[in-house]
C-alpha positions in Angstrom: 7.7 6.0 20.4 4.4 5.3 19.3 3.9 2.4 16.9 1.0 2.5 14.7 0.4 4.4 11.5 -2.7 5.2 9.5 -1.7 6.1 5.5 -4.8 7.5 3.5 -4.7 7.0 0.1 -2.4 3.8 -1.6 -1.3 5.4 -5.0 2.7 5.9 -5.5 3.7 8.0 -2.5 1.1 6.4 0.4 2.0 2.5 -0.8 5.9 3.7 -0.2 5.2 5.8 2.7 3.8 2.3 4.5 6.5 0.3 2.9 9.2 1.7 4.7 7.2 2.0 7.7 6.5 -1.6 7.9 10.1 -2.3 7.5 10.8 -0.8 10.1 8.6 -2.2 12.4 6.0 0.2 12.6 2.2 -1.6 12.2 0.2 0.2 9.4 -3.4 0.6 8.3 -3.7 1.6 4.7 -6.8 2.9 3.5 -8.3 3.8 -0.1 -11.5 3.8 -1.5 -11.4 1.0 -3.4 -10.0 -2.6 -3.5 -8.5 -2.3 -6.7 -6.4 0.6 -5.7 -5.5 -1.3 -2.3 -4.4 -4.3 -4.2 -2.3 -2.3 -6.6 -0.7 -0.4 -4.1 0.2 -3.6 -1.9 1.4 -5.4 -5.1 3.4 -2.3 -5.9 4.7 -3.1 -2.2 5.8 -6.9 -2.3 7.1 -6.3 -6.0 9.7 -3.8 -4.2 10.3 -5.6 -1.4 11.1 -8.4 -3.4 13.4 -6.4 -5.6 15.5 -5.3 -2.0 15.6 -9.0 -1.4 16.8 -10.1 -4.8 20.0 -7.7 -4.2 20.1 -8.8 -1.2 19.2 -5.3 0.7 17.0 -7.1 2.5 16.1 -10.9 4.3 13.0 -12.6 3.0 12.2 -13.1 6.1 12.3 -9.8 7.7 10.1 -8.5 3.8 7.4 -11.1 4.8 7.5 -10.4 8.2 7.1 -6.5 6.7 4.2 -7.2 4.8 2.6 -9.0 7.6 2.5 -5.4 9.0 0.0 -3.8 6.4 -3.2 -4.0 6.8 -5.1 -2.7 3.5 -8.8 -1.5 4.3 -11.5 0.7 2.8 -12.7 1.5 5.9 -11.5 5.2 7.2 -12.7 3.9 10.8 -9.6 1.6 10.7 -7.0 4.8 11.2 -9.3 5.3 14.9 -6.2 4.4 17.0 -3.1 5.1 15.2 -0.5 7.4 16.8 0.3 8.6 13.8 -2.3 9.4 10.6 -0.3 10.6 7.1 -2.7 11.6 4.3 -1.2 10.8 0.8 -4.0 11.6 -1.8 -4.4 13.5 -5.0 -3.4 17.5 -4.4 -6.5 18.9 -4.3 -7.8 21.2 -1.4 -11.2 20.1 -1.4 -10.6 16.3 -1.3 -7.7 16.9 1.8 -10.3 18.9 3.8 -12.6 15.8 3.5 -10.7 13.6 4.9 -9.4 15.9 7.7 -12.8 16.8 8.6 -13.5 12.7 9.0 -9.9 12.2 11.0 -10.5 15.0 13.0 -13.8 13.3 14.5 -12.3 9.9 14.6 -8.9 9.6 15.6 -7.6 10.4 19.5 -6.8 13.4 20.7 -2.7 13.1 21.0 -2.7 11.5 17.5 -0.5 14.0 15.2 -2.6 14.3 11.4 0.2 14.7 8.6 0.0 15.5 5.2 1.9 14.8 2.5 1.1 17.3 0.6 3.9 19.5 -1.5 2.7 22.4 -2.3 -0.5 23.1 -0.5 -0.1 25.6 2.6 -0.8 22.9 5.9 -2.4 25.8 7.5 -5.2 25.7 4.9 -5.3 21.8 5.7 -5.4 22.2 9.1 -7.9 25.4 9.1 -10.8 22.5 8.9 -10.0 20.7 12.1 -10.4 21.6 15.6 -6.9 20.8 16.8 -4.7 22.8 13.9 -1.8 22.2 16.7 -1.4 18.8 15.9 -1.8 19.0 12.0 2.0 19.4 10.1 3.3 18.5 6.8 5.3 15.9 6.3 6.5 15.5 2.9 8.4 12.4 1.2 9.8 12.3 -2.1 9.4 9.7 -4.8 10.1 6.7 -5.2 9.7 6.7 -0.9 11.7 3.5 -0.2 15.3 5.5 -2.6 14.8 9.2 -1.3 16.2 10.1 1.7 14.7 13.3 2.4 11.4 14.4 4.1 10.3 18.0 4.2 8.8 19.2 7.6 6.3 22.0 7.8 4.8 23.9 10.1 1.2 24.9 9.9 0.7 28.7 11.9 -0.4 27.0 14.5 1.4 23.4 14.6 3.1 23.0 18.4 6.8 22.0 19.1 5.7 18.6 20.4 3.9 17.8 17.1 6.3 18.7 15.0 8.9 16.3 17.4 6.7 13.4 16.7 6.8 13.9 13.3 10.5 14.2 13.4 10.8 10.9 15.1 8.2 9.0 13.0 10.3 10.2 9.9 14.0 9.5 11.4 12.1 6.1 12.9 12.0 5.2 8.9 15.3 6.3 8.1 14.8 9.7 6.6 16.7 13.0 7.2 14.6 15.7 7.9 14.5 19.6 6.9 12.4 21.9 8.6 9.9 24.4 6.8 9.3 27.0 9.7 6.8 29.7 7.3 4.2 27.3 5.5 5.0 29.2 2.4 2.9 27.7 -0.7 5.2 24.8 -2.3 7.6 24.6 1.2 11.6 24.5 0.1 11.6 21.8 -2.6 8.7 22.4 -4.6 9.2 26.0 -4.6 13.4 25.4 -6.0 12.1 22.6 -8.3 9.4 24.9 -9.5 11.1 27.6 -10.5 13.8 25.6 -12.2 11.4 23.7 -14.4 9.4 26.8 -15.4 12.6 28.5 -16.4 14.1 25.1 -18.0 10.6 24.8 -20.1 10.5 28.4 -21.2 14.5 28.2 -22.7 13.5 24.6 -24.0 9.8 26.5 -25.9 11.6 29.6 -27.0 14.1 27.5 -28.9 17.1 28.7 -26.9 18.5 24.7 -26.4 17.2 21.5 -26.8 15.8 19.4 -23.7 18.8 17.5 -23.4 21.3 20.0 -23.5 19.4 21.9 -21.0 19.4 18.5 -18.9 23.0 18.3 -19.4 23.8 21.5 -18.3 22.2 21.2 -14.9 23.7 17.4 -14.3 27.2 18.3 -15.4 27.2 22.1 -14.2 25.5 22.2 -10.8 25.6 18.5 -10.4 22.3 17.5 -10.6 21.9 13.6 -10.7 18.9 14.5 -12.9 17.9 17.5 -15.3 14.6 19.4 -14.4 12.8 18.6 -18.1 13.9 14.4 -17.1 12.9 15.6 -14.2 9.6 16.4 -15.0 8.8 13.6 -16.9 9.2 11.3 -14.2 7.1 13.1 -11.8 4.2 14.2 -14.1 4.4 17.0 -16.5 0.4 17.2 -15.1 1.9 17.2 -11.4 4.3 20.0 -12.0 2.0 21.9 -13.7 -0.4 21.6 -11.0 2.5 22.3 -8.5 3.7 25.5 -9.8 0.0 27.0 -10.5 -0.6 26.4 -7.0 2.5 28.3 -6.2 1.8 30.9 -8.5 -1.9 31.5 -7.3 -0.8 31.8 -3.8 2.1 33.9 -4.4 1.7 35.8 -7.9 4.8 35.6 -8.2 5.8 35.5 -12.4 8.7 33.1 -11.6 6.0 30.3 -11.0 3.8 30.8 -14.1 3.5 27.9 -15.7 4.6 28.1 -19.3 1.8 27.5 -22.3 3.8 24.9 -23.4 3.3 22.5 -20.1 -0.6 23.5 -20.2 -0.6 22.1 -23.6 1.6 19.0 -23.1 -1.3 18.1 -20.5 -4.0 18.7 -22.8 -2.6 16.9 -25.2 -2.1 14.1 -22.8 1.6 14.0 -23.1 1.9 14.1 -19.7 6.0 12.1 -19.2 7.4 8.6 -18.3 3.5 7.3 -17.4 2.0 8.4 -21.1 5.4 7.4 -22.6 5.9 10.9 -24.1 6.7 14.1 -22.5 10.0 16.3 -23.0 11.4 12.8 -24.3 10.1 9.7 -25.8 9.6 6.6 -23.5 
């Protein structure tokens, strides 16, 4: 199995993917546009490794070796000899297009080009490349070191070989995969959580029940580890508004139409844990 990974984007998701891959023995290039973003990303990785060492789940020398396998860079050319490239930038199609156009000219012919998108159809991302059969969705979950799932998404032209390589990569870093065979907006998981969140917000917005009670209903009634409104605060109200909006635009299915309250919360900056206020106060 090929062992060189390039991760494009050193945010929460990108740095998490780099972290688990380096720990599993991959040589990792972590690329972002500014040194500041790279510093934040690598600091986060180091802090996470330290936490695992502190809990006795990782030996200090293994953490050190993993950290040494990560090369932060602002140069996209560093991805040129990667076996697998994972893009983990902002969920905007034009941003992803820019990166995939550049990667298409840069990386080896047999490299796999993966996107960590949670809602944008892979076919749309692959369309700007000369090798749509080598493009695949590899959707990790946050926080990457803790979450077991990876959603593998077939674009309209993704080859079996590309899907198999993506699965090998995800399994090599300790994840369990599900395969999305039809490239629908939102795939499986984002569609499920978006539909649940939209309904939960509507119930809350119309005064049917409190945020706490809606979340308790899902935890105790359905065995969810976390209720939909607490999940929205953790993920970011803005992120879920964007995801549901993407799916609604693509499908015109009313159950994904984002409620007014979510738009107003985002306008006001109440986007969840990262702002200190969402459906709950932090």
